[in-house]
N, C-alpha and C positions, 0 to 999 in steps of 0.2 A: 153902319158897322165900323167899329173902331179898330184899325190895324196899326200896330206899332212894331218898330224894330225890336227883335228879341234881345234881351240882355243875357249875359252868362248865367245869372240867377234863374232864368227861365228854362235853361237847358234840361234839368231833370224832369220838369213837367212836360216839356215838348217830347222827350223820349218816352215818358209814360203814356202820353196821349197817342203818339204814333204807334206804339206797340199794341195798345188797346184797340185803336181804330183799324189797323191793318191786320192784326193777328189775334184779336180777341175771339173767344169762343163761348158757347153757351148763351145764357140770358143776357150777357153783356156784349154780345157780338154786334158788330156793325152789319148793316144790310149788305155790305160789299166786302166782307172779310176775305183775306187770302189764306186763312188757316186751313182750308180744305185742300190746298195744294202746296203750301209752304209752311213749315212749322218752325217754331223758334222766334227769336226777336226780329223785328224789322229795323230797329235802330238802337244804338247805345250812345252814351255821351261822348266817348272818344271818337266814334265814327262821325257823329254830328260835328264835333270840333274839327276833325280832319277834313271833312267835306267843305265846311265853311272857310277854313284856312286855304284850301286849294282853289276856291272860287271867290276871289276878292270882290267881284261884281255882284255876288249873290246877296239877297236880302231875305233873312229868315224873319217872317212877320208873324205876330201873334194876334189873336182875336179874343177880346173880352167885352162883356157888356159895359164894364166901367174899368178905369185904370187900376183899381185895387181888387177887382173881382177875379174869380178863378179863370184859368185858361180854358177857353171853349173851342178854339180852333187854331190851326196854323196853316201857313202856306210858304213855300220857298220859291222865290222868283230870282232869276239870274239873267241879267242883260247879256245878250250875245251879239254877234255882228249883224249888220243890216237891219237894225231895229226889231230883231227877233228876241223874244224873251222866253226862257225855259220856265215852266211851272212844275213844281213837285211838292210832295208832302202836304197836299191839300187834305186836311183832317178836320173833322168836327167830332166832338164827344158823341159816341154812339147813342147815349140816352137822350140826346137833343136833336138827332137827325130828322125826326118827324116834323120839326119846326121849319124845315127847308132852309136851314142856315147854310148848308153847303152851297146852295145857289147864290145866296148873298155873298158868301166868302169868295166864290169864283168870280162874281161880278166885281167885287171890290179889288180883287187881284188884277183883273183885266184893266180896271180904271187906274190902278197904281202904275202898271206898266205903261199904259197910254199916256199918262201925265208926265212920264219920263222919256217920251219919244218912241215908245214901243208901237209897232204896227202889226205884230203877229205874235201869237203865243204858240209854243210847241210843248209837247209833253210825251212821255212814254208810259204805257200801261201794259201790264202782263197780259199776253194774248188771250188767256182763258177767262179773263174777267169780263165776260160778255155783258153782264148787267151794268157794270161801271162804264164800259165803252159806250153802251147805248145811252147812258145818262149824259155823258159828254157830247155825244152826237146830237141829242135833243137840245143842247145848249150851243149848237152851231159849230162844233169841232168836227173835222173830217179826217178820215184815215188817209194817210199819205201814200200807203203802199210800202213804205220803208219799214224795216224791222231792225232790231238790235239784239245781240245775243244776251241770254240770261247769264248771270255770273255763277255758273255751276262751279263748284269747288271753292267758292268764297263764302264760307258759312257765317260771315259777319252780317249778312242780310237774311239769314235763316237757312233752313235745309229744305230743298225742293223735294216734294213727294211724287213728282212726275218728271219724265225725261223729255217732255215736248214743250217746255216753256221758252218763250222769248218775249221781247217787248215789241209792241206796235207803236208807231208814231202817229199822233194826232196833232192837228194844228187848226188855228182859227185866226182870220184877220180881225184885228180889233181897231 
């Protein structure tokens, strides 16, 4: 799996893929869409730029079958203290998810962090995404018992359709 640092020219495709993978509906929906409890966009280009500028240690990585091919997936990795890396925006084009590319992308992301001194990966997932949480647990991630608040009132991430959302924290030693 070829992972490369994202270029600014990749940002529109990254935004499109994130919105399709996280909030797509109908025939184009991912098996783990958030659209049933959060509507609207998941990401826009200014939010992506702002997030990356605020996290100089973060690596926005893209996955393609070849260097000139279409964007197939993304993952955001951020080195934090004590050899812990944060993983976010793990996406695979929904029409390709049956090829188990998500597993490969997750493994490649773990390898990327490990090669740079990482010993643990942490992530947050919206608490009601039971199927996705189970998917990560099957790949060795455990729930830490920690939670983080959902950004109610900040519609840059979409509009929640429920009032019981929060994030759960998962982690895995790598």
